[in-house]
Backbone as CSV, one residue per row, in Angstrom:
resi,resn,N_x,N_y,N_z,CA_x,CA_y,CA_z,C_x,C_y,C_z
1,MET,-16.964,17.422,10.898,-16.401,16.300,10.149,-14.880,16.450,10.023
2,LYS,-14.424,17.677,9.713,-12.992,17.878,9.566,-12.267,17.603,10.868
3,SER,-12.875,17.999,12.007,-12.269,17.745,13.302,-12.153,16.253,13.569
4,TRP,-13.181,15.491,13.177,-13.172,14.040,13.383,-12.022,13.398,12.625
5,PHE,-11.792,13.813,11.391,-10.729,13.230,10.590,-9.350,13.668,11.094
6,ARG,-9.286,14.846,11.721,-8.017,15.266,12.321,-7.669,14.351,13.492
7,TYR,-8.668,14.000,14.291,-8.424,13.073,15.396,-8.020,11.693,14.884
8,LEU,-8.576,11.290,13.752,-8.200,10.011,13.152,-6.719,10.021,12.781
9,MET,-6.245,11.139,12.261,-4.827,11.262,11.907,-3.954,11.142,13.153
10,TYR,-4.351,11.837,14.240,-3.579,11.762,15.479,-3.583,10.335,16.044
11,ALA,-4.740,9.682,15.992,-4.849,8.322,16.520,-3.947,7.367,15.753
12,SER,-3.815,7.576,14.456,-2.982,6.685,13.650,-1.535,6.729,14.100
13,ILE,-1.058,7.919,14.482,0.321,8.059,14.940,0.512,7.338,16.273
14,VAL,-0.490,7.446,17.150,-0.423,6.761,18.446,-0.374,5.246,18.251
15,PHE,-1.220,4.713,17.360,-1.248,3.274,17.126,0.049,2.805,16.453
16,LEU,0.632,3.632,15.589,1.921,3.285,14.992,2.982,3.142,16.081
17,ALA,3.044,4.107,16.985,4.029,4.057,18.057,3.823,2.827,18.935
18,ALA,2.561,2.510,19.237,2.255,1.342,20.067,2.666,0.052,19.370
19,ALA,2.396,-0.032,18.057,2.739,-1.237,17.305,4.241,-1.441,17.261
20,LEU,4.986,-0.368,17.060,6.447,-0.478,17.010,7.016,-0.845,18.372
21,TYR,6.412,-0.299,19.426,6.888,-0.608,20.785,6.697,-2.089,21.109
22,LYS,5.534,-2.640,20.709,5.237,-4.043,20.990,6.158,-4.988,20.218
23,THR,6.512,-4.615,19.000,7.332,-5.506,18.183,8.825,-5.329,18.451
24,ASP,9.198,-4.238,19.124,10.584,-4.025,19.537,11.546,-4.104,18.352
25,TYR,11.290,-3.297,17.296,12.136,-3.293,16.103,13.345,-2.381,16.339
26,ILE,14.423,-2.951,16.814,15.599,-2.128,17.105,16.863,-2.664,16.443
27,ALA,16.840,-3.900,15.958,18.058,-4.503,15.395,18.287,-4.004,13.969
28,ILE,19.464,-3.468,13.712,19.819,-2.977,12.383,20.984,-3.818,11.865
29,PRO,20.838,-4.474,10.717,21.942,-5.289,10.185,23.069,-4.410,9.650
30,GLN,24.199,-5.040,9.383,25.346,-4.322,8.836,25.047,-3.851,7.423
31,ILE,25.488,-2.624,7.103,25.288,-2.058,5.771,26.513,-2.373,4.920
32,HIS,26.307,-3.149,3.861,27.411,-3.555,2.994,27.609,-2.600,1.817
33,SER,26.561,-1.847,1.458,26.667,-0.917,0.326,25.871,0.346,0.621
34,PRO,26.511,1.393,1.142,25.808,2.649,1.402,25.168,3.243,0.145
35,ALA,25.807,3.070,-1.012,25.253,3.616,-2.257,23.932,2.933,-2.598
36,ALA,23.881,1.613,-2.442,22.638,0.890,-2.708,21.553,1.301,-1.723
37,LEU,21.932,1.546,-0.480,20.962,1.976,0.528,20.375,3.337,0.167
38,ALA,21.238,4.252,-0.271,20.758,5.579,-0.691,19.821,5.454,-1.884
39,GLY,20.193,4.600,-2.834,19.324,4.393,-4.000,17.995,3.787,-3.615
40,SER,17.993,2.908,-2.609,16.739,2.285,-2.173,15.776,3.331,-1.609
41,PHE,16.319,4.292,-0.869,15.451,5.348,-0.328,14.924,6.241,-1.446
42,ALA,15.739,6.515,-2.447,15.285,7.357,-3.570,14.095,6.710,-4.279
43,PHE,14.197,5.409,-4.574,13.103,4.729,-5.252,11.918,4.503,-4.307
44,LEU,12.191,4.325,-3.021,11.101,4.184,-2.053,10.247,5.447,-2.016
45,PHE,10.903,6.603,-1.925,10.167,7.868,-1.889,9.407,8.085,-3.202
46,LEU,10.040,7.727,-4.313,9.374,7.870,-5.606,8.136,6.976,-5.677
47,GLY,8.252,5.761,-5.158,7.100,4.864,-5.135,5.964,5.425,-4.311
48,PHE,6.292,6.018,-3.167,5.256,6.628,-2.325,4.584,7.797,-3.038
49,LEU,5.339,8.567,-3.802,4.757,9.698,-4.526,3.826,9.237,-5.646
50,CYS,4.054,8.027,-6.158,3.168,7.490,-7.198,1.812,7.054,-6.632
51,ASP,1.756,6.813,-5.319,0.517,6.359,-4.682,-0.624,7.355,-4.902
52,PRO,-0.516,8.623,-4.461,-1.625,9.564,-4.676,-1.882,9.864,-6.147
53,VAL,-0.837,9.783,-6.987,-1.034,10.034,-8.411,-1.909,8.937,-9.025
54,SER,-1.649,7.682,-8.654,-2.460,6.577,-9.175,-3.895,6.683,-8.682
55,TRP,-4.060,7.103,-7.423,-5.414,7.269,-6.862,-6.146,8.417,-7.553
56,LYS,-5.455,9.536,-7.772,-6.067,10.671,-8.464,-6.493,10.281,-9.879
57,PHE,-5.637,9.523,-10.564,-5.944,9.122,-11.935,-7.200,8.262,-11.973
58,LEU,-7.300,7.334,-11.024,-8.480,6.469,-10.970,-9.739,7.272,-10.652
59,LEU,-9.650,8.215,-9.718,-10.795,9.065,-9.385,-11.224,9.897,-10.588
60,GLU,-10.241,10.456,-11.281,-10.537,11.312,-12.427,-11.231,10.544,-13.539
61,LYS,-10.742,9.342,-13.853,-11.344,8.533,-14.907,-12.726,8.011,-14.511
62,SER,-13.022,8.042,-13.205,-14.325,7.566,-12.730,-15.313,8.708,-12.509
63,GLY,-14.915,9.943,-12.842,-15.827,11.075,-12.735,-15.741,11.843,-11.434
64,TYR,-14.643,11.675,-10.667,-14.471,12.382,-9.394,-13.113,13.081,-9.379
65,PRO,-12.925,14.096,-10.225,-11.620,14.755,-10.304,-11.296,15.533,-9.030
66,ALA,-10.001,15.586,-8.712,-9.526,16.352,-7.552,-8.114,16.828,-7.868
67,PRO,-7.720,17.999,-7.364,-6.370,18.503,-7.629,-5.302,17.583,-7.027
68,HIS,-4.123,17.625,-7.616,-3.024,16.818,-7.101,-2.746,17.118,-5.632
69,ARG,-2.752,18.391,-5.269,-2.391,18.762,-3.897,-3.349,18.137,-2.881
70,GLU,-4.646,18.047,-3.236,-5.602,17.443,-2.325,-5.386,15.935,-2.209
71,CYS,-5.069,15.292,-3.306,-4.807,13.849,-3.272,-3.553,13.536,-2.469
72,PHE,-2.517,14.370,-2.633,-1.296,14.166,-1.851,-1.567,14.392,-0.367
73,ALA,-2.380,15.400,-0.041,-2.722,15.661,1.357,-3.534,14.512,1.944
74,ALA,-4.508,14.024,1.187,-5.370,12.944,1.678,-4.588,11.668,1.947
75,VAL,-3.690,11.333,1.036,-2.887,10.117,1.209,-1.851,10.297,2.306
76,GLY,-1.155,11.430,2.319,-0.080,11.636,3.272,-0.552,11.771,4.708
77,LEU,-1.617,12.526,4.933,-2.077,12.760,6.297,-2.560,11.485,6.975
78,TYR,-3.050,10.539,6.181,-3.631,9.332,6.756,-2.822,8.082,6.419
79,VAL,-1.538,8.278,6.121,-0.700,7.147,5.733,-0.483,6.174,6.898
80,PHE,-0.577,6.679,8.137,-0.349,5.811,9.296,-1.630,5.153,9.816
81,THR,-2.772,5.438,9.200,-4.022,4.869,9.710,-4.089,3.356,9.506
82,LYS,-3.219,2.806,8.673,-3.201,1.348,8.487,-2.795,0.628,9.768
83,TYR,-2.188,1.364,10.710,-1.769,0.739,11.962,-2.882,0.719,13.012
84,ILE,-4.026,1.332,12.688,-5.187,1.239,13.562,-5.934,-0.046,13.228
85,PRO,-6.197,-0.909,14.209,-6.910,-2.167,13.912,-8.245,-1.899,13.231
86,GLY,-8.580,-2.737,12.265,-9.856,-2.588,11.566,-9.730,-2.577,10.057
87,LYS,-8.558,-2.185,9.533,-8.266,-2.262,8.098,-9.123,-1.343,7.223
88,ILE,-9.868,-0.400,7.831,-10.715,0.462,7.011,-10.335,1.927,7.133
89,TRP,-9.472,2.262,8.089,-9.280,3.670,8.407,-8.499,4.424,7.346
90,THR,-7.598,3.731,6.633,-6.908,4.392,5.525,-7.898,4.801,4.450
91,ILE,-8.824,3.906,4.146,-9.856,4.185,3.145,-10.755,5.319,3.619
92,VAL,-11.189,5.273,4.884,-12.065,6.305,5.439,-11.356,7.653,5.477
93,GLY,-10.083,7.660,5.875,-9.350,8.911,6.013,-9.191,9.652,4.703
94,ARG,-8.651,8.960,3.691,-8.400,9.655,2.431,-9.696,9.994,1.701
95,SER,-10.711,9.145,1.817,-12.003,9.440,1.179,-12.677,10.618,1.867
96,GLY,-12.620,10.640,3.209,-13.254,11.723,3.949,-12.623,13.076,3.679
97,TYR,-11.313,13.088,3.459,-10.621,14.350,3.180,-11.197,14.998,1.918
98,LEU,-11.382,14.202,0.883,-11.940,14.750,-0.360,-13.428,15.053,-0.224
99,ALA,-14.151,14.231,0.527,-15.593,14.457,0.698,-15.869,15.790,1.383
100,ASP,-14.944,16.233,2.250,-15.101,17.525,2.921,-14.865,18.698,1.986
101,ARG,-14.259,18.444,0.830,-13.883,19.540,-0.059,-14.573,19.507,-1.413
102,HIS,-15.341,18.480,-1.659,-16.039,18.356,-2.936,-17.454,17.825,-2.710
103,PRO,-18.373,18.137,-3.612,-19.747,17.653,-3.462,-19.908,16.210,-3.945
104,TYR,-18.929,15.365,-3.595,-18.986,13.965,-3.993,-19.526,13.140,-2.824
105,PRO,-20.348,12.146,-3.092,-20.835,11.281,-2.012,-19.680,10.523,-1.364
106,MET,-19.693,10.467,-0.042,-18.666,9.728,0.675,-18.658,8.266,0.243
107,SER,-19.838,7.715,-0.017,-19.936,6.313,-0.428,-19.225,6.070,-1.753
108,ALA,-19.342,7.042,-2.682,-18.696,6.898,-3.986,-17.183,6.966,-3.858
109,LEU,-16.691,7.921,-3.059,-15.239,8.047,-2.863,-14.672,6.823,-2.139
110,THR,-15.422,6.317,-1.168,-14.990,5.111,-0.464,-14.932,3.927,-1.422
111,SER,-15.953,3.830,-2.281,-15.996,2.747,-3.255,-14.798,2.802,-4.190
112,MET,-14.438,4.003,-4.653,-13.308,4.136,-5.555,-11.978,3.857,-4.840
113,THR,-11.915,4.184,-3.544,-10.702,3.901,-2.795,-10.543,2.397,-2.564
114,VAL,-11.675,1.719,-2.332,-11.634,0.250,-2.240,-11.165,-0.341,-3.564
115,LEU,-11.651,0.222,-4.653,-11.232,-0.238,-5.970,-9.736,-0.025,-6.167
116,TRP,-9.236,1.127,-5.738,-7.795,1.403,-5.812,-7.016,0.339,-5.047
117,GLN,-7.502,-0.005,-3.854,-6.828,-1.024,-3.044,-6.838,-2.380,-3.733
118,LEU,-7.968,-2.727,-4.363,-8.082,-4.006,-5.048,-7.108,-4.098,-6.227
119,ILE,-6.974,-2.997,-6.974,-6.031,-2.997,-8.099,-4.600,-3.179,-7.586
120,CYS,-4.267,-2.480,-6.478,-2.925,-2.610,-5.891,-2.646,-4.054,-5.506
121,VAL,-3.610,-4.671,-4.840,-3.426,-6.050,-4.376,-3.334,-7.008,-5.559
122,TRP,-4.204,-6.808,-6.533,-4.242,-7.662,-7.725,-2.893,-7.624,-8.457
123,LEU,-2.354,-6.407,-8.632,-1.056,-6.272,-9.309,0.091,-6.769,-8.424
124,GLY,-0.054,-6.582,-7.105,0.980,-7.046,-6.198,1.195,-8.545,-6.285
125,VAL,0.100,-9.288,-6.441,0.202,-10.740,-6.609,0.923,-11.071,-7.918
126,ILE,0.624,-10.332,-8.973,1.283,-10.567,-10.265,2.783,-10.308,-10.146
127,PHE,3.164,-9.208,-9.484,4.587,-8.909,-9.293,5.264,-10.013,-8.499
128,GLY,4.591,-10.507,-7.457,5.154,-11.588,-6.670,5.373,-12.833,-7.499
129,ALA,4.426,-13.143,-8.391,4.555,-14.315,-9.260,5.736,-14.145,-10.211
130,ILE,5.938,-12.920,-10.714,7.084,-12.644,-11.585,8.386,-12.884,-10.822
131,GLY,8.433,-12.408,-9.576,9.625,-12.588,-8.776,9.943,-14.054,-8.527
132,LEU,8.936,-14.836,-8.176,9.145,-16.259,-7.938,9.585,-16.976,-9.209
133,THR,9.071,-16.529,-10.343,9.476,-17.116,-11.620,10.945,-16.832,-11.912
134,LEU,11.364,-15.577,-11.657,12.766,-15.204,-11.879,13.698,-15.972,-10.944
135,LEU,13.200,-16.283,-9.752,14.011,-17.039,-8.800,13.978,-18.540,-9.078
136,GLY,13.106,-18.951,-10.015,12.967,-20.368,-10.299,12.236,-21.126,-9.209
137,LYS,11.392,-20.395,-8.412,10.707,-21.008,-7.278,9.185,-20.913,-7.406
138,ILE,8.700,-20.686,-8.612,7.263,-20.513,-8.786,6.485,-21.757,-8.379
139,LEU,7.096,-22.928,-8.508,6.402,-24.171,-8.139,6.233,-24.294,-6.630
140,VAL,7.031,-23.534,-5.857,6.920,-23.607,-4.393,5.647,-22.949,-3.895
141,TRP,5.410,-21.707,-4.368,4.218,-20.967,-3.951,3.246,-20.772,-5.114
142,GLY,3.471,-21.455,-6.203,2.701,-21.203,-7.416,1.202,-21.367,-7.253
143,TRP,0.768,-22.512,-6.697,-0.669,-22.758,-6.588,-1.376,-21.790,-5.647
144,PRO,-0.857,-21.528,-4.441,-1.530,-20.533,-3.593,-1.633,-19.160,-4.235
145,ILE,-0.562,-18.733,-4.917,-0.594,-17.421,-5.561,-1.574,-17.398,-6.720
146,LEU,-1.601,-18.483,-7.499,-2.540,-18.548,-8.617,-3.975,-18.511,-8.122
147,ILE,-4.260,-19.239,-7.056,-5.621,-19.255,-6.499,-6.001,-17.876,-5.976
148,LEU,-5.061,-17.230,-5.260,-5.328,-15.891,-4.742,-5.592,-14.916,-5.874
149,TRP,-4.768,-14.987,-6.928,-4.938,-14.079,-8.061,-6.279,-14.320,-8.770
150,LEU,-6.660,-15.570,-8.935,-7.930,-15.889,-9.588,-9.114,-15.383,-8.764
151,VAL,-9.042,-15.563,-7.430,-10.116,-15.072,-6.565,-10.242,-13.564,-6.679
152,LEU,-9.106,-12.851,-6.631,-9.134,-11.396,-6.756,-9.675,-10.957,-8.107
153,THR,-9.257,-11.654,-9.168,-9.728,-11.319,-10.511,-11.237,-11.483,-10.613
154,ILE,-11.744,-12.579,-10.047,-13.190,-12.832,-10.102,-13.947,-11.776,-9.298
155,VAL,-13.447,-11.459,-8.101,-14.131,-10.474,-7.260,-14.148,-9.098,-7.907
156,VAL,-13.023,-8.722,-8.542,-12.920,-7.389,-9.132,-13.696,-7.272,-10.438
157,PHE,-13.679,-8.331,-11.246,-14.234,-8.225,-12.592,-15.601,-8.887,-12.779
158,SER,-16.045,-9.733,-11.860,-17.274,-10.489,-12.072,-18.443,-9.894,-11.281
159,ASP,-19.518,-9.542,-11.987,-20.728,-9.028,-11.330,-21.373,-10.096,-10.457
160,ALA,-21.388,-11.331,-10.943,-22.026,-12.422,-10.190,-21.293,-12.669,-8.871
161,ALA,-19.958,-12.665,-8.916,-19.169,-12.889,-7.705,-19.367,-11.742,-6.711
162,GLN,-19.478,-10.519,-7.214,-19.678,-9.384,-6.333,-21.051,-9.428,-5.678
163,THR,-22.069,-9.850,-6.439,-23.408,-9.989,-5.873,-23.412,-11.013,-4.742
164,LEU,-22.724,-12.135,-4.959,-22.627,-13.163,-3.931,-21.864,-12.645,-2.718
165,ALA,-20.766,-11.911,-2.960,-19.971,-11.370,-1.854,-20.782,-10.377,-1.034
166,ARG,-21.582,-9.538,-1.702,-22.420,-8.575,-0.982,-23.458,-9.287,-0.119
167,ARG,-24.064,-10.354,-0.666,-25.082,-11.081,0.091,-24.486,-11.760,1.318
168,VAL,-23.321,-12.376,1.134,-22.668,-13.037,2.267,-22.280,-12.024,3.328
169,TYR,-21.716,-10.887,2.881,-21.312,-9.845,3.821,-22.519,-9.306,4.588
170,LYS,-23.625,-9.063,3.894,-24.821,-8.537,4.543,-25.387,-9.535,5.548
171,ARG,-25.370,-10.821,5.194,-25.903,-11.842,6.092,-25.045,-11.965,7.358
172,VAL,-23.725,-11.871,7.183,-22.821,-12.045,8.319,-22.748,-10.794,9.190
173,PHE,-22.588,-9.616,8.551,-22.346,-8.393,9.304,-23.569,-7.478,9.422
174,ARG,-24.679,-7.867,8.809,-25.934,-7.109,8.922,-25.813,-5.693,8.387
175,ARG,-25.033,-5.531,7.324,-24.911,-4.209,6.705,-24.522,-4.377,5.246
176,GLU,-24.801,-3.325,4.463,-24.511,-3.368,3.039,-23.048,-3.017,2.780
177,ILE,-22.512,-3.555,1.681,-21.166,-3.196,1.236,-21.177,-3.042,-0.274
178,THR,-20.422,-2.065,-0.758,-20.318,-1.842,-2.197,-18.932,-2.249,-2.676
179,ILE,-18.895,-3.184,-3.620,-17.634,-3.590,-4.238,-17.668,-3.108,-5.681
180,PRO,-16.906,-2.077,-6.026,-16.982,-1.515,-7.369,-16.475,-2.485,-8.431
181,THR,-17.119,-2.440,-9.590,-16.712,-3.272,-10.711,-15.654,-2.544,-11.538
182,LEU,-14.607,-3.231,-11.898,-13.524,-2.643,-12.680,-13.704,-3.022,-14.144
183,SER,-14.033,-2.040,-14.971,-14.226,-2.313,-16.385,-12.887,-2.527,-17.071
184,ALA,-12.922,-3.202,-18.211,-11.694,-3.458,-18.959,-11.036,-2.149,-19.390
185,ARG,-11.860,-1.192,-19.821,-11.328,0.090,-20.275,-10.650,0.830,-19.122
186,LEU,-11.309,0.885,-17.958,-10.743,1.574,-16.813,-9.475,0.875,-16.327
187,THR,-9.446,-0.437,-16.452,-8.256,-1.187,-16.064,-7.062,-0.780,-16.906
188,VAL,-7.239,-0.765,-18.223,-6.151,-0.420,-19.134,-5.671,1.003,-18.881
189,LEU,-6.606,1.922,-18.649,-6.238,3.320,-18.440,-5.542,3.540,-17.100
190,SER,-5.896,2.745,-16.099,-5.392,2.969,-14.744,-4.083,2.257,-14.455
191,LEU,-3.834,1.140,-15.112,-2.721,0.283,-14.735,-1.341,0.945,-14.796
192,PRO,-1.032,1.821,-15.779,0.343,2.332,-15.861,0.879,2.936,-14.570
193,TRP,0.094,3.779,-13.895,0.596,4.400,-12.671,0.766,3.369,-11.553
194,PHE,-0.118,2.386,-11.512,0.018,1.324,-10.513,1.281,0.498,-10.780
195,VAL,1.536,0.214,-12.046,2.731,-0.546,-12.412,3.989,0.235,-12.043
196,VAL,3.999,1.532,-12.339,5.160,2.371,-12.001,5.383,2.377,-10.486
197,MET,4.294,2.482,-9.720,4.412,2.496,-8.259,5.044,1.199,-7.747
198,TRP,4.515,0.046,-8.195,5.055,-1.235,-7.733,6.474,-1.456,-8.251
199,LEU,6.749,-0.978,-9.457,8.094,-1.144,-10.011,9.111,-0.354,-9.188
200,CYS,8.766,0.884,-8.815,9.664,1.695,-7.988,9.909,1.028,-6.635
201,LEU,8.851,0.507,-6.024,9.001,-0.143,-4.724,9.789,-1.443,-4.841
202,SER,9.624,-2.142,-5.966,10.388,-3.377,-6.182,11.880,-3.077,-6.323
203,ILE,12.197,-2.053,-7.122,13.603,-1.652,-7.279,14.168,-1.196,-5.939
204,ALA,13.362,-0.442,-5.185,13.801,0.055,-3.875,14.140,-1.102,-2.947
205,PHE,13.290,-2.117,-2.905,13.532,-3.253,-2.014,14.750,-4.053,-2.475
206,HIS,14.886,-4.217,-3.788,16.051,-4.932,-4.303,17.344,-4.246,-3.866
207,LEU,17.381,-2.924,-3.974,18.568,-2.179,-3.569,18.785,-2.268,-2.056
208,LEU,17.690,-2.291,-1.291,17.824,-2.441,0.154,18.476,-3.774,0.505
209,VAL,18.022,-4.848,-0.145,18.590,-6.164,0.118,20.053,-6.206,-0.313
210,VAL,20.357,-5.589,-1.455,21.753,-5.511,-1.905,22.614,-4.812,-0.848
211,ALA,22.056,-3.753,-0.237,22.804,-2.987,0.756,23.041,-3.785,2.035
212,LEU,22.128,-4.686,2.370,22.185,-5.347,3.676,22.575,-6.820,3.622
213,ALA,22.425,-7.462,2.466,22.707,-8.898,2.379,24.207,-9.157,2.338
214,PRO,24.661,-10.227,2.995,26.093,-10.531,3.002,26.571,-11.247,1.749
215,ASN,25.640,-11.662,0.875,26.013,-12.404,-0.336,25.304,-11.804,-1.540
216,PRO,25.700,-12.158,-2.774,25.050,-11.611,-3.974,23.548,-11.860,-3.973
217,VAL,22.818,-10.907,-4.560,21.353,-10.940,-4.538,20.826,-11.222,-5.935
218,PRO,19.996,-12.253,-6.124,19.440,-12.550,-7.446,18.437,-11.500,-7.879
219,LEU,18.158,-11.450,-9.166,17.345,-10.396,-9.765,15.911,-10.365,-9.241
220,GLY,15.319,-11.521,-8.964,13.894,-11.555,-8.629,13.539,-11.123,-7.229
221,VAL,14.523,-10.764,-6.401,14.241,-10.446,-5.000,13.291,-9.263,-4.857
222,GLY,13.520,-8.206,-5.621,12.718,-6.997,-5.475,11.240,-7.212,-5.705
223,PHE,10.879,-8.116,-6.620,9.469,-8.323,-6.948,8.710,-9.020,-5.822
224,GLY,9.438,-9.517,-4.833,8.759,-10.137,-3.702,8.145,-9.118,-2.759
225,PHE,8.617,-7.873,-2.808,8.113,-6.865,-1.874,6.632,-6.576,-2.082
226,PRO,6.151,-6.376,-3.331,4.704,-6.199,-3.511,3.891,-7.371,-2.963
227,LEU,4.448,-8.581,-3.068,3.733,-9.755,-2.554,3.636,-9.693,-1.038
228,THR,4.707,-9.281,-0.366,4.659,-9.209,1.097,3.660,-8.150,1.563
229,ILE,3.605,-7.025,0.861,2.633,-5.988,1.221,1.216,-6.496,0.985
230,THR,1.011,-7.176,-0.134,-0.317,-7.704,-0.470,-0.809,-8.675,0.593
231,LEU,0.044,-9.598,0.994,-0.358,-10.562,2.013,-0.525,-9.880,3.366
232,GLY,0.208,-8.796,3.602,0.014,-8.022,4.825,-1.348,-7.363,4.869
233,VAL,-1.853,-6.947,3.703,-3.186,-6.354,3.625,-4.247,-7.348,4.072
234,PHE,-4.038,-8.620,3.755,-5.013,-9.651,4.106,-4.917,-10.085,5.562
235,ALA,-3.904,-9.599,6.282,-3.756,-9.980,7.688,-4.715,-9.140,8.530
236,ALA,-5.886,-9.674,8.772,-6.965,-8.900,9.390,-6.646,-8.450,10.813
237,PHE,-5.789,-9.190,11.527,-5.568,-8.888,12.928,-4.192,-8.290,13.193
238,ALA,-3.433,-8.005,12.151,-2.099,-7.418,12.326,-2.109,-6.000,11.780
239,PRO,-2.098,-4.965,12.641,-2.107,-3.582,12.158,-0.949,-3.310,11.212
240,GLY,-1.282,-2.823,10.018,-0.242,-2.515,9.041,0.473,-3.743,8.521
241,GLY,-0.053,-4.943,8.832,0.606,-6.170,8.393,1.840,-6.508,9.193
242,ILE,2.014,-5.840,10.360,3.205,-6.065,11.173,3.250,-7.522,11.625
243,GLY,4.366,-8.155,11.441,4.531,-9.556,11.798,4.286,-10.461,10.614
244,VAL,3.143,-10.291,9.957,2.808,-11.107,8.791,3.754,-10.804,7.644
245,ARG,3.940,-9.513,7.362,4.815,-9.119,6.254,6.234,-9.621,6.469
246,GLU,6.712,-9.500,7.716,8.075,-9.941,8.005,8.224,-11.452,7.814
247,GLY,7.208,-12.218,8.242,7.266,-13.670,8.079,7.328,-14.085,6.621
248,VAL,6.474,-13.464,5.801,6.480,-13.757,4.364,7.803,-13.345,3.737
249,MET,8.315,-12.200,4.168,9.571,-11.688,3.606,10.731,-12.619,3.912
250,VAL,10.788,-13.121,5.136,11.866,-14.048,5.503,11.803,-15.290,4.630
251,GLY,10.589,-15.832,4.429,10.435,-17.004,3.572,10.841,-16.730,2.137
252,TYR,10.475,-15.566,1.636,10.810,-15.205,0.261,12.317,-15.031,0.100
253,LEU,12.955,-14.350,1.058,14.405,-14.145,0.983,15.150,-15.479,1.103
254,ALA,14.598,-16.399,1.889,15.212,-17.721,2.001,15.173,-18.450,0.659
255,LEU,14.064,-18.297,-0.080,13.974,-18.886,-1.413,15.023,-18.292,-2.352
256,ALA,15.399,-17.028,-2.086,16.405,-16.355,-2.918,17.834,-16.731,-2.514
257,GLY,17.975,-17.610,-1.513,19.293,-18.068,-1.121,19.963,-17.251,-0.031
258,ILE,19.214,-16.362,0.609,19.781,-15.543,1.682,19.683,-16.325,2.997
259,PRO,20.756,-16.422,3.770,20.746,-17.170,5.025,19.628,-16.706,5.959
260,PRO,19.042,-17.629,6.736,17.896,-17.284,7.597,18.149,-16.122,8.547
261,HIS,19.321,-16.075,9.192,19.584,-14.997,10.145,19.662,-13.645,9.434
262,ALA,20.257,-13.630,8.235,20.346,-12.394,7.458,18.962,-11.993,6.945
263,ALA,18.158,-12.974,6.525,16.806,-12.687,6.034,15.945,-12.081,7.139
264,ALA,16.079,-12.604,8.372,15.311,-12.062,9.493,15.724,-10.628,9.804
265,ALA,17.032,-10.374,9.789,17.529,-9.021,10.058,17.064,-8.046,8.980
266,ILE,17.104,-8.489,7.722,16.669,-7.625,6.616,15.179,-7.327,6.715
267,SER,14.383,-8.326,7.110,12.939,-8.112,7.212,12.607,-7.065,8.268
268,ILE,13.351,-7.080,9.373,13.139,-6.081,10.423,13.594,-4.702,9.934
269,ALA,14.755,-4.657,9.292,15.241,-3.388,8.752,14.299,-2.838,7.695
270,ALA,13.693,-3.733,6.904,12.766,-3.304,5.852,11.531,-2.633,6.442
271,ARG,11.083,-3.104,7.610,9.943,-2.455,8.255,10.291,-1.027,8.662
272,ILE,11.456,-0.842,9.290,11.885,0.501,9.684,12.064,1.381,8.443
273,TRP,12.697,0.826,7.415,12.916,1.514,6.139,11.591,1.959,5.531
274,PHE,10.597,1.084,5.555,9.298,1.419,4.971,8.584,2.487,5.798
275,ILE,8.710,2.417,7.113,8.087,3.430,7.962,8.715,4.797,7.711
276,LEU,10.013,4.823,7.436,10.654,6.098,7.075,10.063,6.634,5.767
277,GLY,9.723,5.719,4.848,9.043,6.143,3.627,7.660,6.697,3.935
278,GLU,6.956,6.056,4.863,5.634,6.564,5.268,5.758,7.919,5.960
279,LEU,6.818,8.080,6.748,7.048,9.371,7.399,7.305,10.455,6.358
280,PHE,8.070,10.119,5.324,8.283,11.043,4.209,6.947,11.437,3.588
281,MET,6.063,10.451,3.368,4.767,10.733,2.759,3.894,11.564,3.686
282,PHE,4.022,11.356,4.994,3.270,12.153,5.960,3.687,13.617,5.898
283,VAL,4.994,13.857,5.805,5.495,15.233,5.683,4.997,15.863,4.375
284,VAL,5.019,15.077,3.296,4.478,15.564,2.018,3.000,15.913,2.182
285,GLY,2.264,15.065,2.909,0.850,15.323,3.140,0.629,16.603,3.928
286,LEU,1.451,16.842,4.944,1.334,18.082,5.721,1.579,19.297,4.842
287,ALA,2.611,19.218,3.996,2.926,20.339,3.103,1.791,20.564,2.108
288,ALA,1.252,19.477,1.561,0.161,19.601,0.602,-1.090,20.150,1.271
289,SER,-1.347,19.727,2.520,-2.511,20.232,3.254,-2.385,21.733,3.505
290,ALA,-1.178,22.178,3.850,-0.957,23.615,4.047,-1.181,24.372,2.748
291,TRP,-0.768,23.787,1.636,-0.980,24.399,0.323,-2.471,24.499,0.021
292,VAL,-3.223,23.448,0.337,-4.670,23.458,0.123,-5.323,24.568,0.932
293,LYS,-4.903,24.734,2.189,-5.491,25.760,3.061,-5.155,27.155,2.546
294,ARG,-3.912,27.362,2.102,-3.539,28.675,1.568,-4.332,28.995,0.310
295,THR,-4.506,28.005,-0.548,-5.280,28.215,-1.779,-6.718,28.567,-1.458
296,ALA,-7.307,27.863,-0.478,-8.691,28.137,-0.090,-8.826,29.531,0.514
297,ALA,-7.822,29.959,1.300,-7.853,31.286,1.929,-7.770,32.364,0.854
298,ARG,-6.919,32.180,-0.142,-6.815,33.167,-1.228,-8.119,33.274,-1.989
299,ARG,-8.783,32.155,-2.216,-10.055,32.194,-2.933,-11.128,32.941,-2.134
300,GLN,-11.099,32.791,-0.824,-12.090,33.478,0.013,-11.857,34.992,-0.003
301,ARG,-10.574,35.390,-0.023,-10.272,36.815,-0.039,-10.657,37.474,-1.356
302,THR,-10.584,36.695,-2.452,-10.942,37.244,-3.751,-12.416,37.059,-4.032
C-alpha cells in the first residue's frame, strides 16, 4: 500500500509538469512593488501551513487524532495530486497516508477529508461574496453565488439532501458514496482554522495584485481568491482548476477596475505564484515525512 501511494505522489508531479507545459505559463508581468510581492509569499506560505492544521483539527474532533507531523506529511506529499484528472487523488493520497499508520478505516478518513473539502468550498463561497460586496459588485454575481452557497449548505447540513445525493450517485455510477454530515457543534469548533487559512490566502492574493497591478487596488480584491479556488474545484475536467481559475480571476479583477490585459497577466502570474506555494508545501511534506520515519525508527529500536 505504501508503495502504491508513493507512485501516486510521483504521478502527481508528472501531471503537474504536463499541465503547465500545455498551458504555456511563461508570461510574467512587471513588478510594481517588490515589498508587496515578498509579503504575498509570506502570507501564501502561512496559508498553506494552515491547511494540514485545519485538517488535523477536524480529524481530532471527529475521533481520528493524528500527530501534526503526519498531517503535514500527508498534505505536503500529495499536494500536486490535484493535477491528476479525476478530482479524487488528493483525498485518496492524504487519507491513505494516515490509514497506513493508524488503525483507522480508510473509508472514515476519506469521508472526513471530503468533509474538510466541503467546509473549504463552503467558506470559499462566503469569502467571495464578502469580496464582491466590498467591491460593490454583489449584484453582478450575487444570485449564482447565493444559489451555490445554498446548495452546498443543504448538501453539507441536510440528511435528506445527502440521502438523495447518495441515491442519485449510486444509480448513475453503480457504487456507494458517503457524504459526511457536518454537525453544528463540529462546524463551530472547526471553522476558526479554516477562516485563518482563507484569510491568509486572501491577504496574500491582495498583496500579489498590489505588487503587479499598474493602478491602485480596492480592498475587496483579496477575497476573490477563495472564490476562484472554489470554482476551480468544481471544474471536473480541468486538472487543478487550470484555465477555469484564471478565467474567473480575470473576470473578478475586471470587476475591481483592473484593465483586462493586466488582469490576464496577473491571473497567469497568480498560477505560477500558487504553484510555488504548493512546492513549498511539498518540501514541508518531505521534511515531515522524514521526521515521521525517524520517529518510527527510534520507536522500533527502543
